[in-house]
C-alpha positions as CSV (number, residue, x, y, z in Angstrom):
1,X,0.0,0.0,0.0
2,X,1.4,3.4,-1.0
3,X,0.7,6.9,0.5
4,X,0.7,9.8,-2.0
5,X,0.8,13.4,-1.0
6,X,-0.3,16.3,-3.3
7,X,3.3,17.4,-4.1
8,X,5.1,14.1,-3.9
9,X,6.1,11.8,-6.7
10,X,7.0,8.2,-6.9
11,X,10.7,7.5,-6.7
12,X,10.7,5.6,-9.9
13,X,9.4,8.8,-11.7
14,X,12.0,11.2,-10.2
15,X,15.0,12.0,-12.3
16,X,17.3,12.5,-9.3
17,X,17.3,8.8,-8.5
18,X,19.8,8.2,-11.3
19,X,23.2,6.8,-10.1
20,X,25.7,9.3,-8.8
21,X,23.2,12.0,-7.8
22,X,23.9,13.6,-4.4
23,X,20.8,12.9,-2.5
24,X,21.7,15.3,0.3
25,X,21.4,18.2,-2.1
26,X,18.0,17.2,-3.3
27,X,14.9,19.3,-2.9
28,X,13.2,18.8,0.5
29,X,10.1,17.5,-1.3
30,X,12.3,15.0,-3.1
31,X,13.9,13.9,0.3
32,X,10.5,13.2,1.7
33,X,9.6,11.1,-1.3
34,X,12.9,9.2,-1.0
35,X,12.2,8.4,2.6
36,X,8.8,7.1,1.7
37,X,10.2,5.1,-1.2
38,X,12.8,3.4,1.1
39,X,10.0,2.0,3.2
40,X,10.3,4.4,6.2
41,X,6.7,4.1,7.2
42,X,5.6,6.3,10.1
43,X,2.5,7.1,12.0
44,X,0.1,9.3,10.1
45,X,0.6,12.3,12.4
46,X,4.4,12.2,11.9
47,X,4.0,11.7,8.2
48,X,1.7,14.8,8.1
49,X,4.3,16.7,10.1
50,X,7.1,15.9,7.8
51,X,4.9,16.8,4.8
52,X,4.2,20.2,6.4
53,X,7.9,20.8,7.1
54,X,8.6,20.0,3.5
55,X,6.0,22.4,2.4
56,X,7.4,25.1,4.7
57,X,10.9,24.5,3.4
58,X,9.6,24.7,-0.2
59,X,7.7,27.9,0.5
60,X,10.7,29.5,2.3
61,X,13.2,28.7,-0.5
62,X,10.9,30.1,-3.1
63,X,9.7,33.3,-1.4
64,X,12.3,34.3,1.2
65,X,9.6,34.6,3.9
66,X,10.6,33.8,7.4
67,X,7.2,33.3,9.0
68,X,6.3,29.7,9.7
69,X,3.6,28.1,7.8
70,X,0.2,28.1,9.5
71,X,-0.2,24.4,9.1
72,X,3.0,23.7,11.0
73,X,2.1,26.0,13.9
74,X,-1.3,24.4,14.2
75,X,0.0,20.9,14.3
76,X,2.6,21.4,17.0
77,X,0.4,23.5,19.2
78,X,-2.2,20.8,19.3
79,X,0.2,17.8,19.5
80,X,2.7,19.0,22.2
81,X,0.9,21.5,24.4
82,X,-1.6,19.8,26.7
83,X,-4.8,21.7,27.5
84,X,-5.3,23.4,30.9
85,X,-8.0,20.9,31.7
86,X,-5.7,17.9,31.1
87,X,-3.2,19.3,33.6
88,X,-5.8,19.4,36.4
89,X,-6.2,16.0,38.2
90,X,-9.8,14.8,38.4
91,X,-11.5,14.1,41.7
92,X,-11.3,10.4,41.1
93,X,-7.5,10.7,40.8
94,X,-7.3,12.8,43.9
95,X,-9.3,10.2,45.9
96,X,-7.0,7.5,44.6
97,X,-4.0,9.4,45.6
98,X,-5.4,10.0,49.1
99,X,-6.1,6.3,49.5
100,X,-2.6,5.4,48.4
101,X,-1.2,7.9,50.9
102,X,-3.4,6.5,53.8
103,X,-2.4,3.0,52.9
104,X,1.3,3.9,52.8
105,X,1.0,5.6,56.2
106,X,-0.8,2.6,57.8
107,X,1.8,0.2,56.3
108,X,4.6,2.3,57.6
109,X,3.0,2.6,61.1
110,X,2.5,-1.2,61.3
111,X,6.0,-1.8,60.1
112,X,7.4,0.7,62.7
113,X,5.3,-1.0,65.5
114,X,6.5,-4.4,64.5
115,X,10.1,-3.2,64.5
116,X,9.6,-1.6,67.9
117,X,8.0,-4.7,69.3
118,X,10.7,-6.9,68.0
119,X,13.3,-4.6,69.5
120,X,11.7,-4.8,72.9
121,X,11.3,-8.5,72.7
122,X,14.9,-9.0,71.8
123,X,16.1,-6.7,74.5
124,X,14.0,-8.7,77.1
125,X,15.2,-12.0,75.6
126,X,18.8,-10.9,75.9
127,X,18.3,-9.3,79.3
128,X,19.1,-5.8,78.1
129,X,16.1,-4.3,80.0
130,X,16.8,-6.2,83.2
131,X,17.8,-4.1,86.2
132,X,21.3,-5.2,87.2
133,X,21.5,-3.6,90.6
134,X,19.7,-1.2,92.9
135,X,21.4,1.9,94.2
136,X,21.4,3.1,97.8
137,X,20.6,1.4,101.2
138,X,17.1,0.3,100.2
139,X,13.8,1.0,101.9
140,X,11.4,-0.6,104.4
141,X,12.3,-3.7,106.4
142,X,12.1,-7.4,105.6
143,X,13.4,-10.5,107.4
144,X,15.6,-12.7,105.3
145,X,16.3,-16.3,106.3
146,X,19.5,-18.2,105.4
147,X,18.9,-21.9,106.0
148,X,21.7,-24.2,107.0
149,X,23.4,-25.4,103.8
150,X,22.4,-22.4,101.7
151,X,25.2,-21.3,99.4
152,X,25.8,-18.0,97.6
153,X,23.8,-19.0,94.6
154,X,20.7,-20.1,96.6
155,X,21.0,-17.0,98.8
156,X,21.3,-14.7,95.7
157,X,18.2,-16.3,94.2
158,X,16.2,-15.9,97.4
159,X,17.3,-12.3,97.8
160,X,16.1,-11.5,94.3
161,X,12.9,-13.4,94.9
162,X,12.1,-11.1,97.9
163,X,13.2,-8.0,95.9
164,X,16.0,-7.3,98.4
165,X,18.5,-7.3,95.5
166,X,17.7,-6.6,91.8
167,X,19.6,-9.5,90.2
168,X,20.9,-12.8,91.7
169,X,23.8,-12.9,89.1
170,X,25.0,-9.5,90.1
171,X,24.9,-10.5,93.8
172,X,26.9,-13.6,93.1
173,X,29.5,-11.5,91.2
174,X,29.7,-9.1,94.2
175,X,30.0,-12.0,96.6
176,X,33.0,-13.4,94.6
177,X,34.7,-10.0,94.5
178,X,34.1,-8.7,98.0
179,X,33.5,-11.7,100.4
180,X,37.3,-12.3,100.8
181,X,36.8,-15.9,101.9
182,X,34.1,-15.1,104.4
183,X,30.9,-17.3,104.5
184,X,27.3,-16.3,105.1
185,X,26.1,-18.0,108.3
186,X,22.6,-19.4,108.7
187,X,20.1,-17.2,110.5
188,X,17.5,-14.5,110.1
189,X,18.7,-11.1,109.0
190,X,17.0,-7.8,109.1
191,X,17.3,-6.4,105.6
192,X,15.7,-3.8,103.4
193,X,13.9,-4.0,100.1
194,X,15.8,-2.9,97.0
195,X,19.3,-2.8,98.5
196,X,22.4,-2.7,96.4
197,X,24.2,-6.0,96.1
198,X,27.1,-4.7,98.1
199,X,24.9,-3.4,100.9
200,X,23.0,-6.7,101.1
201,X,26.3,-8.7,101.3
202,X,27.6,-6.4,104.1
203,X,24.4,-7.1,106.1
204,X,24.7,-10.9,105.5
205,X,28.4,-10.9,106.5
206,X,27.7,-9.0,109.7
207,X,29.3,-5.7,108.5
208,X,26.0,-3.9,108.0
209,X,23.6,-6.0,110.0
210,X,23.4,-8.7,112.7
211,X,22.8,-12.4,111.9
212,X,19.9,-13.6,114.1
213,X,17.6,-16.5,114.5
214,X,14.1,-15.3,113.9
215,X,11.2,-17.0,115.8
216,X,7.5,-15.9,115.8
217,X,5.8,-17.3,119.0
218,X,2.1,-17.0,118.7
219,X,-0.2,-16.3,121.7
220,X,-1.9,-19.4,123.1
221,X,0.9,-21.8,122.0
222,X,1.6,-24.5,124.4
223,X,5.1,-25.2,125.7
224,X,5.6,-28.2,123.3
225,X,4.5,-26.0,120.3
226,X,6.8,-23.2,121.3
227,X,9.7,-25.6,121.6
228,X,9.0,-26.8,118.1
229,X,9.1,-23.2,116.8
230,X,12.5,-22.6,118.6
231,X,14.0,-25.8,117.2
232,X,12.9,-24.8,113.7
233,X,14.4,-21.3,114.0
234,X,17.6,-22.0,115.8
235,X,18.5,-25.6,115.0
236,X,19.1,-26.3,118.7
237,X,18.0,-29.9,119.5
238,X,14.5,-30.3,121.1
239,X,16.0,-32.3,123.9
240,X,18.0,-29.3,125.1
241,X,14.8,-27.2,125.6
242,X,12.8,-30.0,127.2
243,X,15.6,-30.7,129.7
244,X,15.6,-27.0,130.7
245,X,11.8,-27.1,131.2
246,X,12.2,-29.8,133.9
247,X,13.8,-27.2,136.2
248,X,11.5,-24.1,135.9
249,X,12.8,-22.6,139.2
250,X,16.2,-22.1,137.5
251,X,14.4,-19.3,135.6
252,X,12.7,-17.6,138.6
253,X,9.4,-19.4,138.4
254,X,7.6,-20.1,141.8
255,X,7.8,-23.5,143.5
256,X,4.3,-24.6,142.4
257,X,5.3,-24.3,138.7
258,X,5.7,-27.8,137.2
259,X,7.0,-26.6,133.8
260,X,7.7,-23.4,131.8
261,X,4.1,-23.4,130.6
262,X,2.7,-19.8,130.6
263,X,6.0,-18.2,131.0
264,X,7.3,-18.5,127.4
265,X,6.1,-15.1,126.5
266,X,4.7,-14.8,122.9
267,X,6.1,-12.4,120.4
268,X,8.6,-11.9,117.6
269,X,12.2,-12.8,118.6
270,X,15.5,-12.3,116.9
271,X,18.0,-14.3,118.8
272,X,21.7,-13.8,117.9
273,X,23.1,-16.9,116.2
274,X,25.5,-17.6,119.1
275,X,22.7,-17.5,121.7
276,X,22.3,-20.7,123.8
277,X,19.0,-22.4,124.6
278,X,19.3,-21.3,128.2
279,X,19.7,-17.7,127.1
280,X,16.7,-18.0,124.8
281,X,14.5,-19.4,127.6
282,X,15.8,-16.7,130.0
283,X,14.8,-13.9,127.6
284,X,11.3,-15.3,127.1
285,X,10.6,-15.8,130.8
286,X,11.9,-12.3,131.6
287,X,9.5,-10.9,129.1
288,X,6.6,-12.7,130.9
289,X,7.7,-11.3,134.3
290,X,7.9,-7.8,132.7
291,X,4.3,-8.1,131.4
292,X,3.1,-9.2,134.9
293,X,4.9,-6.3,136.5
294,X,3.4,-3.8,134.0
295,X,0.0,-5.1,135.0
296,X,0.8,-4.4,138.6
297,X,1.4,-8.0,139.7
298,X,4.7,-8.5,141.5
299,X,4.2,-11.3,144.0
300,X,5.4,-14.6,142.5
301,X,2.4,-16.7,143.8
302,X,0.0,-14.1,142.5
303,X,1.8,-13.9,139.3
304,X,1.4,-17.6,138.8
305,X,-2.4,-17.4,139.4
306,X,-2.8,-14.4,137.0
307,X,-0.9,-16.3,134.3
308,X,-3.1,-19.3,134.8
309,X,-6.3,-17.2,134.5
310,X,-4.8,-15.3,131.5
311,X,-4.0,-18.6,129.7
312,X,-7.7,-19.7,130.1
313,X,-8.9,-16.3,128.9
314,X,-6.6,-16.5,125.9
315,X,-7.9,-19.9,125.0
316,X,-11.6,-19.2,125.6
317,X,-12.3,-15.7,124.2
318,X,-11.5,-13.1,121.6
319,X,-9.5,-10.1,122.6
320,X,-12.6,-7.8,122.7
321,X,-14.1,-10.1,125.4
322,X,-11.0,-10.7,127.5
323,X,-12.0,-8.5,130.4
324,X,-15.6,-9.8,130.4
325,X,-14.5,-13.4,130.5
326,X,-12.0,-12.5,133.2
327,X,-14.9,-11.1,135.3
328,X,-17.0,-14.2,134.8
329,X,-14.1,-16.4,135.9
330,X,-13.8,-14.2,139.1
331,X,-17.5,-14.7,139.8
332,X,-17.1,-18.5,139.5
333,X,-14.1,-18.4,141.9
334,X,-15.9,-16.5,144.6
335,X,-16.6,-18.3,147.8
336,X,-20.3,-17.4,147.7
337,X,-20.9,-18.7,144.2
338,X,-23.9,-21.0,144.2
339,X,-24.4,-21.0,140.5
340,X,-21.4,-23.2,139.6
341,X,-20.1,-23.9,143.1
342,X,-16.5,-22.8,142.4
343,X,-16.2,-24.7,139.1
344,X,-14.8,-22.8,136.2
345,X,-15.9,-25.5,133.7
346,X,-13.5,-24.7,130.9
347,X,-13.2,-27.1,128.0
348,X,-9.8,-25.7,127.1
349,X,-8.4,-26.8,130.5
350,X,-9.7,-30.3,130.2
351,X,-8.3,-30.9,126.8
352,X,-4.9,-29.5,127.9
353,X,-4.8,-32.2,130.6
354,X,-5.7,-34.7,127.9
355,X,-2.9,-33.4,125.7
356,X,-5.1,-32.6,122.8
357,X,-6.9,-29.6,121.4
358,X,-10.6,-30.1,120.9
359,X,-14.0,-28.5,121.6
360,X,-15.8,-31.8,122.3
361,X,-15.6,-33.7,125.5
362,X,-17.3,-36.9,126.7
363,X,-19.2,-36.9,130.0
364,X,-16.6,-39.4,131.3
365,X,-13.8,-36.9,130.4
366,X,-15.6,-34.1,132.2
367,X,-16.1,-36.3,135.3
368,X,-12.4,-37.4,135.5
369,X,-11.0,-35.9,138.7
370,X,-7.5,-37.4,138.0
371,X,-7.0,-34.8,135.3
372,X,-5.5,-32.0,137.3
373,X,-6.5,-29.5,134.7
374,X,-10.2,-30.7,134.7
375,X,-12.1,-27.6,135.9
376,X,-15.5,-29.5,135.4
377,X,-14.5,-32.0,138.2
378,X,-12.1,-30.0,140.3
379,X,-13.1,-26.6,141.7
380,X,-10.9,-23.6,141.5
381,X,-8.0,-22.9,139.1
382,X,-6.2,-25.8,137.4
383,X,-2.7,-26.7,138.6
384,X,-1.1,-24.3,136.2
385,X,-1.3,-22.3,132.9
386,X,-2.4,-24.0,129.7
387,X,-0.6,-21.9,127.2
388,X,1.2,-18.6,126.5
389,X,-1.0,-15.7,127.3
390,X,-0.5,-12.3,125.6
391,X,0.1,-9.0,127.4
392,X,-3.6,-8.1,126.8
393,X,-4.8,-11.3,128.4
394,X,-2.5,-10.8,131.3
395,X,-3.8,-7.3,131.8
396,X,-7.4,-8.5,131.6
397,X,-6.7,-11.3,134.2
398,X,-5.1,-8.7,136.5
399,X,-8.0,-6.2,136.0
400,X,-11.2,-8.2,135.4
401,X,-14.4,-6.4,134.5
402,X,-17.2,-6.2,137.0
403,X,-20.0,-8.2,135.3
404,X,-22.9,-10.3,136.5
405,X,-22.1,-13.3,134.3
406,X,-21.1,-16.8,135.1
407,X,-21.4,-18.3,131.6
408,X,-20.0,-17.6,128.2
409,X,-20.0,-19.4,124.9
410,X,-18.6,-18.4,121.5
411,X,-21.6,-19.0,119.1
412,X,-19.6,-18.3,115.9
413,X,-16.0,-19.6,115.6
414,X,-15.4,-17.6,112.5
415,X,-16.4,-14.2,113.8
416,X,-15.6,-14.9,117.5
417,X,-19.0,-13.7,118.6
418,X,-19.4,-14.6,122.3
419,X,-22.6,-14.4,124.3
420,X,-22.7,-14.2,128.1
421,X,-25.4,-15.1,130.6
422,X,-26.1,-15.2,134.3
423,X,-28.2,-18.4,134.5
424,X,-27.8,-21.9,133.2
425,X,-31.1,-21.8,131.3
426,X,-30.1,-18.7,129.3
427,X,-26.7,-20.3,128.7
428,X,-28.4,-23.4,127.3
429,X,-30.1,-21.3,124.7
430,X,-26.8,-19.8,123.6
431,X,-25.2,-23.3,123.5
432,X,-28.1,-24.4,121.2
433,X,-27.3,-21.4,118.9
434,X,-23.7,-22.5,118.8
435,X,-24.7,-26.1,117.9
436,X,-27.0,-24.8,115.2
437,X,-24.1,-22.8,113.7
438,X,-21.9,-25.9,113.8
439,X,-24.6,-27.8,111.9
440,X,-24.0,-25.5,108.9
441,X,-20.2,-26.1,108.9
442,X,-18.1,-28.7,107.2
443,X,-17.5,-31.9,109.1
444,X,-14.9,-31.5,111.9
445,X,-15.2,-27.7,112.1
446,X,-16.5,-27.8,115.7
447,X,-14.6,-30.8,117.0
């Protein structure tokens, strides 16, 4: 297929195609025709443009005018210069751009969050966020126990577990650098929370604290229970304590005392690690004497009686009712008492003599006069205390309330609610209330 323009001619008809003719000197119109003849097919608009250029060159060479031909101007103006409307983005394009921008922002935010999370995870995994050591002497107080056989590694782990030091590994490093061959001895140490590892080591080695045996002796514990606590705390053999209890007068107790019962004063103790069993018993009994003297009781025989009453009060009542129970006991001990005829009738005393702790007694057990602590069968006080009374119970026994009651019963063991009465009939109703409460409890709760 051939394209013909108004002023072009076929190459086979043009005389300049003879051999030896300089084609570069040909007429522009002839050059265009040559290009066409050689098969240089181009898009229509470019073919039109070249034709216009050829026409312009032909016109220029013939007339000498320098103005561009109108056809050339029109073509390039329309082909190359985009319209004003085409340069303004449409609303659809704007929305697409905004969506792309939002998507990019979200993707970048998610990526940044993932990078941050990964960084934190790796720092935690590698221990980079872990506090290596605390600064300063610490704050508050805490008791720290070193058991026999505990080595530096165990001690460091236990210190970190109680937040006394920040890092067990750091403590171990400080121990290796600063202990100078000294060993941490077993005992209970008064420490602080969040101490530096060096400060904690000083306290454990005795440079910044004292190594002690810590023992918490609860109120109402019996002598045997107290000895068990002391053995656990100090490591001193039980036989050592029981042997000392066979000679209570060696510790200032009156002649009628058959043991140390009642004189092993309750409280928190921190015995130096080199303290002997005799020294420990001496400290505890002296605390009991001090409490009696603070209550105004100085005579040894009277002290023994007050301690015996206080031990019953401690076992039978809650602290809020100590003074009232003490007043009821005094009423029962009066010579003119016809309500109970001098009988205290305390379950706690009977079970002490039976070497058990229980709320339930059989009629035979209540009638057994051979039990010297049986206050159902034997009038007056038992032969001695039945536990370790507190300072508050001692004070109540020394200063009983003036009340008209002879009877008391705790009707709710959880709340400690205790009801008092002056007659046996009224007391029987309160006992039924207690039994009804027991019927709602799990088996063994009231035994």
